[in-house]
C-alpha positions as CSV (number, residue, x, y, z in Angstrom):
1,M,-21.0,-33.8,-9.3
2,K,-20.2,-30.1,-8.3
3,P,-19.2,-29.4,-4.8
4,M,-21.7,-27.2,-2.9
5,L,-20.4,-23.8,-2.1
6,D,-21.5,-22.0,1.0
7,D,-22.7,-18.6,-0.1
8,T,-22.8,-17.2,3.4
9,I,-20.6,-14.2,4.0
10,K,-18.8,-14.3,7.3
11,I,-16.9,-11.5,9.1
12,I,-13.7,-13.0,10.5
13,I,-12.1,-9.7,11.4
14,S,-14.0,-6.6,12.3
15,S,-11.6,-3.7,12.2
16,Q,-14.1,-0.9,11.6
17,C,-11.9,1.1,9.2
18,Q,-12.8,4.5,7.8
19,L,-10.8,3.7,4.7
20,G,-9.3,0.2,4.9
21,E,-6.8,-0.7,2.2
22,G,-3.5,-2.3,1.4
23,A,-3.7,-5.9,2.7
24,Y,-0.1,-7.2,2.6
25,F,1.3,-10.5,3.8
26,A,4.7,-10.1,5.3
27,K,6.2,-13.6,5.0
28,A,9.2,-13.1,7.4
29,H,6.9,-11.8,10.1
30,N,4.1,-14.3,9.3
31,C,1.6,-11.4,9.6
32,L,-1.0,-9.8,7.4
33,F,-1.0,-6.0,7.6
34,W,-3.5,-3.5,6.4
35,V,-4.1,0.2,7.0
36,D,-6.9,2.5,7.8
37,I,-5.8,5.6,5.9
38,L,-8.3,8.1,7.3
39,G,-8.3,6.6,10.7
40,Q,-4.5,6.7,10.8
41,R,-4.1,3.1,12.0
42,L,-2.0,0.1,11.1
43,F,-3.5,-3.3,11.7
44,R,-1.6,-6.6,12.1
45,L,-3.0,-10.1,12.0
46,H,-0.5,-12.5,13.4
47,C,-1.2,-15.6,11.4
48,Q,-0.2,-18.2,14.0
49,S,-2.2,-16.8,16.9
50,M,-4.9,-15.2,14.7
51,R,-4.6,-12.2,17.1
52,V,-5.3,-8.7,15.6
53,S,-3.4,-5.7,16.9
54,Q,-3.8,-2.1,15.9
55,F,-1.4,0.8,16.1
56,T,-2.2,4.5,16.0
57,M,0.0,6.4,13.5
58,P,0.9,10.1,13.7
59,E,-0.5,10.8,10.2
60,P,-2.4,8.9,7.5
61,I,-0.6,5.6,6.7
62,C,-1.3,4.4,3.1
63,W,0.5,1.1,2.7
64,V,3.0,-1.4,4.2
65,M,5.6,-3.5,2.4
66,E,8.4,-5.9,3.5
67,T,11.9,-5.6,2.1
68,E,14.2,-8.5,1.2
69,Q,15.9,-7.9,4.5
70,A,12.5,-8.5,6.3
71,E,12.3,-4.8,7.3
72,L,8.9,-3.1,7.1
73,V,8.5,0.0,5.0
74,A,5.4,2.2,4.9
75,G,4.0,5.0,2.9
76,F,2.6,7.8,4.9
77,A,0.8,10.9,3.6
78,K,4.0,12.7,2.6
79,G,6.9,10.2,2.8
80,V,8.2,6.7,2.9
81,Y,9.4,5.4,6.3
82,K,11.1,2.4,7.8
83,L,8.9,0.9,10.6
84,N,10.3,-0.7,13.7
85,S,8.6,-4.1,13.8
86,E,8.4,-4.1,17.6
87,D,6.7,-0.7,18.4
88,F,6.0,0.6,14.9
89,S,8.0,3.8,15.5
90,R,9.2,5.2,12.2
91,E,12.3,6.6,10.6
92,L,12.1,8.7,7.4
93,L,13.7,7.2,4.3
94,Y,12.3,9.4,1.6
95,A,10.3,12.7,1.8
96,I,7.9,13.1,-1.1
97,D,7.9,16.8,-1.0
98,H,7.6,17.7,-4.7
99,E,3.9,16.8,-4.6
100,P,1.2,19.5,-4.5
101,S,0.3,20.3,-0.9
102,Q,-3.2,18.7,-1.2
103,N,-1.8,15.4,-2.3
104,R,-1.0,12.3,-0.2
105,L,0.3,8.9,-1.0
106,N,-2.1,6.1,-1.7
107,D,-1.8,2.3,-2.2
108,G,1.3,0.4,-3.0
109,K,2.7,-3.1,-3.8
110,T,5.9,-4.8,-4.5
111,S,7.2,-6.6,-7.6
112,R,9.0,-9.9,-7.8
113,Q,12.1,-8.0,-8.6
114,G,12.0,-6.3,-5.2
115,F,10.8,-2.9,-6.4
116,G,8.0,-1.0,-4.6
117,F,5.3,0.8,-6.6
118,F,2.9,3.3,-5.0
119,G,0.7,6.2,-6.1
120,S,-0.1,9.6,-4.9
121,M,-3.5,11.4,-5.2
122,D,-5.4,14.6,-4.6
123,S,-6.9,14.2,-1.1
124,Q,-10.0,15.9,-2.3
125,E,-10.2,13.6,-5.3
126,Q,-10.6,16.7,-7.6
127,T,-7.5,17.1,-9.7
128,N,-5.3,14.8,-11.7
129,S,-2.2,15.8,-9.8
130,G,-1.3,12.2,-8.7
131,K,1.6,10.1,-9.8
132,L,2.8,6.5,-9.9
133,Y,6.2,6.0,-8.2
134,R,8.8,3.2,-8.3
135,F,11.6,2.7,-5.7
136,G,13.9,0.0,-4.3
137,H,17.4,-1.5,-4.5
138,G,18.8,1.7,-3.1
139,Q,16.9,4.0,-5.5
140,A,14.8,6.8,-4.1
141,P,11.1,7.0,-5.3
142,T,10.9,8.2,-8.9
143,A,7.7,9.1,-10.8
144,V,7.1,6.7,-13.6
145,D,3.6,7.9,-14.6
146,H,1.4,10.9,-13.9
147,D,-2.0,12.6,-14.2
148,Y,-3.9,10.3,-11.7
149,T,-6.8,11.7,-9.7
150,I,-7.0,8.6,-7.5
151,S,-4.0,6.4,-8.0
152,N,-5.0,2.9,-6.8
153,G,-4.2,-0.8,-6.8
154,P,-0.8,-1.3,-8.2
155,A,-0.7,-5.0,-8.8
156,V,1.8,-7.3,-10.5
157,S,0.7,-10.0,-12.9
158,K,1.0,-13.6,-11.8
159,N,3.9,-14.2,-14.3
160,G,5.7,-11.0,-12.9
161,Q,5.9,-9.4,-16.4
162,F,3.3,-6.6,-16.0
163,L,2.3,-3.9,-13.5
164,Y,-1.3,-2.8,-13.4
165,S,-2.1,0.6,-12.0
166,T,-5.6,2.2,-11.7
167,D,-7.1,5.6,-11.7
168,S,-10.3,5.0,-9.8
169,D,-11.8,8.4,-10.8
170,K,-11.3,7.7,-14.5
171,Q,-12.3,4.0,-14.1
172,T,-9.2,3.1,-16.1
173,I,-6.6,0.4,-15.6
174,Y,-3.1,0.9,-17.1
175,R,-0.7,-1.9,-17.9
176,F,3.1,-1.5,-17.9
177,T,5.8,-3.9,-18.9
178,L,8.2,-4.6,-16.0
179,N,11.8,-4.9,-17.2
């Protein structure tokens, strides 16, 4: 006998994002973070209390990650910053200033090896000027792929061997071997 599934969709968090992305569970903080890129907001769901908080950012925030030292790192439109986990003030770690002026960062994830991967994209979604970057373990962000219009969804395979990266405009998923 098959269990009956409830096909009702329920809203459990109404965050009203203009462009909500990048859900990330920060284990050491026991929180789920996500961003509203166009609304320039960071959201935090504290998993124990189920309380949602939002924080206004000074520019578009594109992703959040947690380091092995439980520090929060975030990609903003033009750079990678360390975030203070109390007030979410920021400190510049890496400026991404060799991108075309119309580009901004977009979407990022971490690998099991502790590297961060994130993309950049043309804010107007017109040209393939975006890149895929890798950083971590004291290394500054380095472009590892290019020619993205809308770099999206870096994701690591369940076995940790592959990185998947998407160009949403081209409707193409790329697979890279992580080694």
